[in-house]
MMTF fields as JSON, N, C-alpha, C and O atoms, coordinates in Angstrom:
{
  "mmtfVersion": "1.0.0",
  "mmtfProducer": "UNKNOWN",
  "numBonds": 387,
  "numAtoms": 388,
  "numGroups": 97,
  "numChains": 1,
  "numModels": 1,
  "chainsPerModel": [1],
  "groupsPerChain": [97],
  "chainIdList": ["A"],
  "bondAtomList": [4, 2, 8, 6, 12, 10, 16, 14, 20, 18, 24, 22, 28, 26, 32, 30, 36, 34, 40, 38, 44, 42, 48, 46, 52, 50, 56, 54, 60, 58, 64, 62, 68, 66, 72, 70, 76, 74, 80, 78, 84, 82, 88, 86, 92, 90, 96, 94, 100, 98, 104, 102, 108, 106, 112, 110, 116, 114, 120, 118, 124, 122, 128, 126, 132, 130, 136, 134, 140, 138, 144, 142, 148, 146, 152, 150, 156, 154, 160, 158, 164, 162, 168, 166, 172, 170, 176, 174, 180, 178, 184, 182, 188, 186, 192, 190, 196, 194, 200, 198, 204, 202, 208, 206, 212, 210, 216, 214, 220, 218, 224, 222, 228, 226, 232, 230, 236, 234, 240, 238, 244, 242, 248, 246, 252, 250, 256, 254, 260, 258, 264, 262, 268, 266, 272, 270, 276, 274, 280, 278, 284, 282, 288, 286, 292, 290, 296, 294, 300, 298, 304, 302, 308, 306, 312, 310, 316, 314, 320, 318, 324, 322, 328, 326, 332, 330, 336, 334, 340, 338, 344, 342, 348, 346, 352, 350, 356, 354, 360, 358, 364, 362, 368, 366, 372, 370, 376, 374, 380, 378, 384, 382],
  "bondOrderList": [1, 1, 1, 1, 1, 1, 1, 1, 1, 1, 1, 1, 1, 1, 1, 1, 1, 1, 1, 1, 1, 1, 1, 1, 1, 1, 1, 1, 1, 1, 1, 1, 1, 1, 1, 1, 1, 1, 1, 1, 1, 1, 1, 1, 1, 1, 1, 1, 1, 1, 1, 1, 1, 1, 1, 1, 1, 1, 1, 1, 1, 1, 1, 1, 1, 1, 1, 1, 1, 1, 1, 1, 1, 1, 1, 1, 1, 1, 1, 1, 1, 1, 1, 1, 1, 1, 1, 1, 1, 1, 1, 1, 1, 1, 1, 1],
  "groupList": [{"groupName": "MET", "atomNameList": ["N", "CA", "C", "O"], "elementList": ["N", "C", "C", "O"], "formalChargeList": [0, 0, 0, 0], "bondAtomList": [1, 0, 2, 1, 3, 2], "bondOrderList": [1, 1, 2], "singleLetterCode": "M", "chemCompType": "L-PEPTIDE LINKING"}, {"groupName": "THR", "atomNameList": ["N", "CA", "C", "O"], "elementList": ["N", "C", "C", "O"], "formalChargeList": [0, 0, 0, 0], "bondAtomList": [1, 0, 2, 1, 3, 2], "bondOrderList": [1, 1, 2], "singleLetterCode": "T", "chemCompType": "L-PEPTIDE LINKING"}, {"groupName": "ASP", "atomNameList": ["N", "CA", "C", "O"], "elementList": ["N", "C", "C", "O"], "formalChargeList": [0, 0, 0, 0], "bondAtomList": [1, 0, 2, 1, 3, 2], "bondOrderList": [1, 1, 2], "singleLetterCode": "D", "chemCompType": "L-PEPTIDE LINKING"}, {"groupName": "SER", "atomNameList": ["N", "CA", "C", "O"], "elementList": ["N", "C", "C", "O"], "formalChargeList": [0, 0, 0, 0], "bondAtomList": [1, 0, 2, 1, 3, 2], "bondOrderList": [1, 1, 2], "singleLetterCode": "S", "chemCompType": "L-PEPTIDE LINKING"}, {"groupName": "PRO", "atomNameList": ["N", "CA", "C", "O"], "elementList": ["N", "C", "C", "O"], "formalChargeList": [0, 0, 0, 0], "bondAtomList": [1, 0, 2, 1, 3, 2], "bondOrderList": [1, 1, 2], "singleLetterCode": "P", "chemCompType": "L-PEPTIDE LINKING"}, {"groupName": "GLN", "atomNameList": ["N", "CA", "C", "O"], "elementList": ["N", "C", "C", "O"], "formalChargeList": [0, 0, 0, 0], "bondAtomList": [1, 0, 2, 1, 3, 2], "bondOrderList": [1, 1, 2], "singleLetterCode": "Q", "chemCompType": "L-PEPTIDE LINKING"}, {"groupName": "ILE", "atomNameList": ["N", "CA", "C", "O"], "elementList": ["N", "C", "C", "O"], "formalChargeList": [0, 0, 0, 0], "bondAtomList": [1, 0, 2, 1, 3, 2], "bondOrderList": [1, 1, 2], "singleLetterCode": "I", "chemCompType": "L-PEPTIDE LINKING"}, {"groupName": "LEU", "atomNameList": ["N", "CA", "C", "O"], "elementList": ["N", "C", "C", "O"], "formalChargeList": [0, 0, 0, 0], "bondAtomList": [1, 0, 2, 1, 3, 2], "bondOrderList": [1, 1, 2], "singleLetterCode": "L", "chemCompType": "L-PEPTIDE LINKING"}, {"groupName": "ALA", "atomNameList": ["N", "CA", "C", "O"], "elementList": ["N", "C", "C", "O"], "formalChargeList": [0, 0, 0, 0], "bondAtomList": [1, 0, 2, 1, 3, 2], "bondOrderList": [1, 1, 2], "singleLetterCode": "A", "chemCompType": "L-PEPTIDE LINKING"}, {"groupName": "ARG", "atomNameList": ["N", "CA", "C", "O"], "elementList": ["N", "C", "C", "O"], "formalChargeList": [0, 0, 0, 0], "bondAtomList": [1, 0, 2, 1, 3, 2], "bondOrderList": [1, 1, 2], "singleLetterCode": "R", "chemCompType": "L-PEPTIDE LINKING"}, {"groupName": "GLU", "atomNameList": ["N", "CA", "C", "O"], "elementList": ["N", "C", "C", "O"], "formalChargeList": [0, 0, 0, 0], "bondAtomList": [1, 0, 2, 1, 3, 2], "bondOrderList": [1, 1, 2], "singleLetterCode": "E", "chemCompType": "L-PEPTIDE LINKING"}, {"groupName": "VAL", "atomNameList": ["N", "CA", "C", "O"], "elementList": ["N", "C", "C", "O"], "formalChargeList": [0, 0, 0, 0], "bondAtomList": [1, 0, 2, 1, 3, 2], "bondOrderList": [1, 1, 2], "singleLetterCode": "V", "chemCompType": "L-PEPTIDE LINKING"}, {"groupName": "GLY", "atomNameList": ["N", "CA", "C", "O"], "elementList": ["N", "C", "C", "O"], "formalChargeList": [0, 0, 0, 0], "bondAtomList": [1, 0, 2, 1, 3, 2], "bondOrderList": [1, 1, 2], "singleLetterCode": "G", "chemCompType": "PEPTIDE LINKING"}, {"groupName": "TYR", "atomNameList": ["N", "CA", "C", "O"], "elementList": ["N", "C", "C", "O"], "formalChargeList": [0, 0, 0, 0], "bondAtomList": [1, 0, 2, 1, 3, 2], "bondOrderList": [1, 1, 2], "singleLetterCode": "Y", "chemCompType": "L-PEPTIDE LINKING"}, {"groupName": "ASN", "atomNameList": ["N", "CA", "C", "O"], "elementList": ["N", "C", "C", "O"], "formalChargeList": [0, 0, 0, 0], "bondAtomList": [1, 0, 2, 1, 3, 2], "bondOrderList": [1, 1, 2], "singleLetterCode": "N", "chemCompType": "L-PEPTIDE LINKING"}, {"groupName": "CYS", "atomNameList": ["N", "CA", "C", "O"], "elementList": ["N", "C", "C", "O"], "formalChargeList": [0, 0, 0, 0], "bondAtomList": [1, 0, 2, 1, 3, 2], "bondOrderList": [1, 1, 2], "singleLetterCode": "C", "chemCompType": "L-PEPTIDE LINKING"}],
  "groupTypeList": [0, 1, 2, 3, 4, 5, 6, 7, 3, 4, 4, 3, 4, 8, 8, 7, 9, 8, 2, 7, 10, 9, 7, 11, 6, 7, 2, 7, 7, 12, 4, 11, 12, 12, 4, 10, 10, 10, 6, 8, 10, 12, 12, 11, 9, 2, 9, 13, 7, 11, 12, 0, 7, 8, 4, 9, 5, 5, 5, 11, 8, 4, 10, 5, 5, 2, 2, 6, 14, 1, 3, 7, 11, 9, 1, 8, 8, 3, 15, 7, 9, 9, 12, 7, 15, 9, 4, 10, 7, 12, 3, 7, 15, 3, 3, 3, 9],
  "groupIdList": [1, 2, 3, 4, 5, 6, 7, 8, 9, 10, 11, 12, 13, 14, 15, 16, 17, 18, 19, 20, 21, 22, 23, 24, 25, 26, 27, 28, 29, 30, 31, 32, 33, 34, 35, 36, 37, 38, 39, 40, 41, 42, 43, 44, 45, 46, 47, 48, 49, 50, 51, 52, 53, 54, 55, 56, 57, 58, 59, 60, 61, 62, 63, 64, 65, 66, 67, 68, 69, 70, 71, 72, 73, 74, 75, 76, 77, 78, 79, 80, 81, 82, 83, 84, 85, 86, 87, 88, 89, 90, 91, 92, 93, 94, 95, 96, 97],
  "secStructList": [7, 7, 7, 7, 7, 7, 7, 7, 7, 7, 7, 7, 2, 2, 2, 2, 2, 2, 2, 2, 2, 2, 2, 2, 2, 2, 2, 2, 6, 1, 7, 6, 6, 7, 6, 6, 7, 7, 7, 7, 1, 1, 7, 2, 2, 2, 2, 1, 6, 6, 7, 7, 7, 7, 7, 6, 6, 7, 7, 7, 7, 2, 2, 2, 2, 2, 2, 2, 2, 2, 2, 2, 2, 2, 2, 2, 2, 2, 2, 2, 2, 2, 6, 7, 7, 7, 4, 4, 4, 6, 7, 7, 7, 7, 1, 7, 7],
  "xCoordList": [-97.94, -98.365, -97.654, -96.508, -98.324, -97.76, -98.514, -99.599, -97.932, -98.517, -98.049, -96.869, -98.97, -98.594, -98.609, -99.496, -97.639, -97.596, -98.78, -99.278, -99.207, -100.316, -99.839, -98.803, -100.602, -100.25, -100.991, -102.219, -100.221, -100.806, -101.02, -100.192, -102.126, -102.371, -101.647, -101.622, -101.066, -100.347, -101.327, -102.472, -100.877, -101.76, -102.0, -101.225, -103.054, -103.381, -102.364, -101.715, -102.22, -101.309, -101.666, -100.772, -102.949, -103.365, -102.932, -102.491, -103.054, -102.641, -101.123, -100.636, -100.379, -98.925, -98.517, -97.627, -99.158, -98.856, -99.146, -98.351, -100.289, -100.661, -99.663, -99.283, -99.242, -98.263, -96.919, -96.295, -96.486, -95.224, -95.286, -94.335, -96.398, -96.562, -96.485, -95.825, -97.157, -97.15, -95.733, -95.307, -95.006, -93.645, -92.687, -91.835, -92.82, -91.954, -92.222, -91.286, -93.492, -93.837, -93.289, -92.731, -93.447, -92.915, -91.397, -90.836, -90.734, -89.279, -88.764, -87.735, -89.466, -89.01, -89.474, -88.726, -90.694, -91.297, -91.381, -91.288, -91.558, -91.656, -93.049, -93.939, -93.266, -92.359, -92.492, -93.587, -91.383, -91.396, -91.845, -92.581, -91.413, -91.735, -93.063, -93.32, -93.915, -95.213, -95.147, -94.083, -96.284, -96.344, -95.488, -95.184, -95.1, -94.284, -92.795, -92.006, -92.395, -90.999, -90.089, -90.419, -88.946, -87.919, -86.646, -86.252, -86.016, -84.791, -83.607, -83.38, -82.853, -81.724, -80.459, -79.708, -80.226, -79.002, -79.262, -80.28, -78.347, -78.483, -79.753, -80.113, -80.42, -81.66, -82.667, -82.375, -83.841, -84.918, -84.508, -84.774, -83.866, -83.463, -82.404, -82.282, -81.641, -80.664, -81.328, -80.862, -82.401, -83.07, -84.03, -84.075, -84.796, -85.824, -85.446, -85.112, -85.499, -85.063, -85.807, -85.203, -87.093, -87.883, -87.979, -88.802, -87.167, -87.162, -88.107, -88.219, -88.789, -89.685, -90.938, -90.936, -91.995, -93.273, -93.681, -93.437, -94.289, -94.791, -96.228, -96.969, -96.63, -98.029, -98.965, -98.643, -100.105, -101.089, -101.73, -102.028, -101.936, -102.622, -102.057, -102.8, -100.754, -100.094, -99.745, -99.045, -100.216, -99.913, -98.711, -98.616, -97.809, -96.639, -96.788, -97.0, -96.675, -96.775, -95.578, -94.476, -95.779, -94.667, -93.441, -92.314, -93.642, -92.49, -91.697, -90.529, -92.301, -91.591, -90.904, -90.051, -91.253, -90.716, -89.198, -88.521, -88.647, -87.201, -86.489, -85.44, -87.055, -86.453, -86.432, -85.454, -87.513, -87.598, -86.569, -85.885, -86.453, -85.475, -84.055, -83.238, -83.75, -82.432, -82.163, -81.06, -83.17, -83.032, -82.777, -81.957, -83.467, -83.263, -81.854, -81.24, -81.343, -79.979, -78.989, -78.043, -79.196, -78.31, -78.365, -77.335, -79.573, -79.728, -79.008, -78.323, -79.155, -78.48, -76.966, -76.256, -76.469, -75.025, -74.531, -73.455, -75.314, -74.959, -74.917, -74.021, -75.885, -75.914, -74.675, -74.078, -74.298, -73.107, -71.856, -71.024, -71.731, -70.564, -70.483, -69.394, -71.646, -71.669, -71.696, -71.732, -71.68, -71.652, -72.976, -72.999, -74.083, -75.398, -76.016, -77.05, -75.401, -75.937, -75.032, -73.826, -75.641, -74.892, -75.245, -75.969, -74.75, -75.122, -74.765, -75.437, -73.704, -73.329, -74.389, -74.441, -75.236, -76.334, -77.641, -78.68, -77.581, -78.781, -79.731, -80.901, -79.249, -80.145, -79.937, -78.842, -81.003, -80.93, -80.527, -80.203, -80.549, -80.172, -81.037, -82.262, -80.387, -81.134, -81.422, -80.749, -82.418, -82.754, -81.973, -82.079, -81.185, -80.402, -79.265, -78.624, -79.027, -78.006, -76.863, -75.894],
  "yCoordList": [26.85, 28.214, 28.793, 29.236, 28.779, 29.352, 30.623, 30.587, 31.722, 33.018, 33.392, 33.664, 33.401, 33.785, 35.308, 35.964, 35.862, 37.317, 37.811, 37.121, 39.007, 39.607, 39.98, 40.624, 39.569, 39.869, 41.129, 41.196, 42.118, 43.38, 43.348, 42.831, 43.899, 43.956, 45.175, 46.234, 45.031, 46.165, 47.241, 46.941, 48.492, 49.566, 49.434, 48.797, 50.03, 49.989, 50.826, 51.699, 50.568, 51.393, 52.88, 53.726, 53.206, 54.614, 55.238, 56.387, 54.488, 55.001, 55.191, 56.184, 54.237, 54.372, 55.587, 56.338, 55.78, 56.91, 58.234, 59.171, 58.305, 59.533, 59.824, 60.975, 58.782, 58.946, 59.425, 60.328, 58.816, 59.21, 60.656, 61.416, 61.035, 62.406, 63.403, 64.437, 63.093, 63.976, 64.126, 65.232, 63.013, 63.056, 63.825, 64.57, 63.647, 64.366, 65.865, 66.665, 66.245, 67.667, 68.275, 69.372, 67.564, 68.078, 68.21, 69.161, 67.255, 67.289, 68.388, 68.999, 68.647, 69.657, 71.061, 72.024, 71.18, 72.487, 72.822, 73.987, 71.795, 72.005, 72.391, 72.492, 72.599, 72.314, 70.865, 70.411, 70.149, 68.753, 68.649, 67.728, 69.58, 69.551, 70.182, 70.434, 70.447, 71.054, 72.566, 73.136, 73.221, 74.675, 75.456, 76.625, 74.839, 75.536, 75.238, 75.608, 74.572, 74.19, 75.415, 76.428, 75.308, 76.347, 75.708, 74.629, 76.37, 75.86, 76.402, 77.612, 75.517, 75.947, 76.116, 77.074, 75.188, 75.232, 75.941, 75.704, 76.805, 77.487, 78.297, 79.003, 78.201, 78.927, 78.064, 76.93, 78.604, 77.866, 77.475, 76.355, 78.384, 78.082, 76.991, 76.301, 76.826, 75.744, 74.414, 73.363, 74.45, 73.22, 72.676, 71.468, 73.561, 73.128, 73.516, 74.67, 72.554, 72.728, 73.834, 74.552, 73.987, 74.961, 76.316, 77.142, 76.564, 77.878, 77.965, 77.034, 79.097, 79.267, 79.999, 80.797, 79.708, 80.379, 80.945, 80.329, 82.089, 82.682, 82.236, 82.059, 82.054, 81.695, 82.8, 83.984, 82.407, 83.385, 84.106, 83.502, 85.387, 86.235, 86.083, 86.061, 85.979, 85.838, 87.223, 87.981, 87.555, 88.832, 88.659, 87.671, 89.615, 89.583, 90.693, 91.855, 90.319, 91.298, 92.244, 91.816, 93.526, 94.494, 94.071, 94.318, 93.439, 93.035, 91.901, 91.704, 91.162, 90.104, 90.636, 89.954, 91.821, 92.385, 92.532, 92.294, 92.923, 93.072, 91.751, 91.718, 90.65, 89.337, 88.996, 88.443, 89.327, 89.041, 89.869, 89.349, 91.15, 92.009, 91.512, 91.525, 91.074, 90.531, 89.301, 89.124, 88.454, 87.25, 87.602, 86.959, 88.612, 89.03, 89.563, 89.311, 90.298, 90.819, 89.664, 89.677, 88.662, 87.493, 86.764, 86.342, 86.616, 85.939, 86.705, 86.102, 88.019, 88.836, 88.723, 88.625, 88.737, 88.606, 87.252, 87.154, 86.213, 84.877, 84.826, 84.212, 85.472, 85.518, 86.232, 85.793, 87.319, 88.061, 87.197, 87.177, 86.479, 85.62, 84.533, 84.176, 84.004, 82.914, 83.419, 82.618, 84.727, 85.279, 85.224, 85.252, 85.145, 85.079, 86.454, 86.574, 87.491, 88.849, 89.663, 89.432, 90.603, 91.532, 92.946, 93.636, 93.404, 94.725, 95.846, 96.877, 95.657, 96.703, 96.892, 97.94, 95.879, 95.987, 96.356, 96.474, 96.535, 96.91, 95.757, 95.975, 94.525, 93.385, 92.786, 92.823, 92.24, 91.523, 90.092, 89.747, 89.273, 87.878, 87.241, 87.361, 86.572, 85.888, 84.474, 83.938, 83.878, 82.502, 81.528, 80.319, 82.017, 81.101, 80.546, 81.263, 79.265, 78.6, 78.188, 77.608],
  "zCoordList": [71.772, 71.589, 70.366, 70.442, 69.306, 68.089, 67.748, 67.168, 68.112, 67.773, 66.374, 66.152, 65.451, 64.09, 63.982, 64.528, 63.287, 63.143, 62.319, 61.429, 62.638, 61.916, 60.511, 60.344, 59.52, 58.14, 57.719, 57.766, 57.309, 56.877, 55.371, 54.621, 54.951, 53.511, 52.936, 53.563, 51.761, 51.165, 50.708, 50.37, 50.697, 50.225, 48.719, 48.005, 48.268, 46.84, 46.062, 46.638, 44.762, 43.958, 44.01, 44.028, 44.034, 44.105, 45.426, 45.456, 46.517, 47.827, 47.875, 48.416, 47.31, 47.255, 46.431, 46.829, 45.298, 44.422, 45.127, 45.052, 45.814, 46.53, 47.649, 47.865, 48.354, 49.432, 48.879, 49.437, 47.789, 47.169, 46.679, 46.863, 46.059, 45.575, 46.727, 46.617, 47.825, 48.994, 49.548, 49.88, 49.646, 50.191, 49.282, 49.767, 47.972, 47.032, 47.1, 47.12, 47.136, 47.221, 48.507, 48.49, 49.622, 50.887, 50.837, 51.38, 50.186, 50.129, 49.205, 49.491, 48.102, 47.149, 47.502, 47.335, 47.983, 48.226, 49.705, 50.093, 50.53, 51.963, 52.4, 51.556, 53.613, 54.721, 55.179, 55.512, 55.195, 55.621, 57.069, 57.425, 57.906, 59.327, 59.685, 60.862, 58.71, 58.986, 58.922, 58.68, 59.14, 58.977, 59.972, 59.734, 61.062, 62.065, 61.917, 62.787, 60.828, 60.633, 60.591, 59.972, 61.254, 61.213, 60.68, 61.121, 59.744, 59.135, 59.927, 59.955, 60.569, 61.396, 60.556, 60.743, 59.635, 58.841, 57.52, 56.869, 57.133, 55.844, 55.759, 56.702, 54.654, 54.44, 53.715, 53.336, 53.528, 52.876, 51.463, 51.027, 50.752, 49.373, 49.321, 48.31, 50.385, 50.431, 50.762, 50.323, 51.525, 51.964, 50.913, 50.678, 50.281, 49.339, 47.923, 47.655, 47.022, 45.645, 44.91, 44.114, 45.156, 44.399, 45.084, 44.689, 46.092, 46.724, 47.894, 48.691, 47.991, 49.127, 48.704, 47.767, 49.411, 49.236, 50.577, 51.615, 50.565, 51.803, 52.016, 51.049, 53.256, 53.523, 53.046, 53.142, 52.541, 52.073, 53.248, 54.279, 53.079, 54.047, 55.458, 56.438, 55.542, 56.84, 57.369, 56.698, 58.544, 59.17, 60.097, 60.825, 60.063, 60.933, 61.957, 61.61, 63.22, 64.297, 64.228, 63.885, 64.549, 64.472, 65.274, 64.847, 66.427, 67.235, 66.58, 66.914, 65.665, 64.947, 63.697, 63.128, 63.266, 62.03, 62.084, 61.083, 63.249, 63.371, 63.135, 62.492, 63.657, 63.441, 61.956, 61.454, 61.257, 59.824, 59.066, 58.185, 59.398, 58.727, 58.96, 58.039, 60.18, 60.488, 59.642, 59.124, 59.502, 58.687, 57.225, 56.57, 56.709, 55.321, 55.106, 54.069, 56.086, 55.984, 55.959, 55.171, 56.816, 56.823, 55.485, 54.961, 54.929, 53.647, 52.546, 51.718, 52.528, 51.514, 51.654, 50.652, 52.885, 53.109, 52.621, 52.03, 52.866, 52.401, 50.879, 50.299, 50.232, 48.762, 48.224, 47.241, 48.864, 48.434, 48.543, 47.637, 49.669, 49.865, 48.804, 48.356, 48.398, 47.417, 45.978, 45.044, 45.79, 44.445, 43.714, 42.484, 44.443, 43.806, 43.605, 42.946, 44.161, 44.03, 43.117, 43.028, 42.458, 41.612, 42.039, 41.321, 43.2, 43.702, 42.738, 42.715, 41.933, 40.982, 39.901, 39.258, 39.7, 38.741, 39.426, 38.777, 40.731, 41.477, 41.714, 42.03, 41.566, 41.769, 43.144, 43.705, 43.665, 44.929, 44.636, 43.499, 45.656, 45.481, 44.41, 44.423, 43.496, 42.443, 42.889, 43.769, 42.281, 42.629, 41.778, 41.985, 40.819, 39.989, 40.817, 41.586, 40.649, 41.452, 40.585, 41.075]
}
């Protein structure tokens, strides 16, 4: 009984390129974990190299607004601690790293 292993054919170069492009975009821009991904450590700008984008035409329920405001306050405080904000100049957190 010699069971030969199944030989898989390699993907085409175009398929490999498309897969690599998709993975790089997800890693740099996100969301790697899909549209419902939540970042537990740090913030979005710490996780993704190119910053963050908001979903288009996304409505936020009023009861969720407080959570968002709390998150923005935490992000601003983090920026201040890391020296990324210049409150004396009236600027908010900058995206420069």
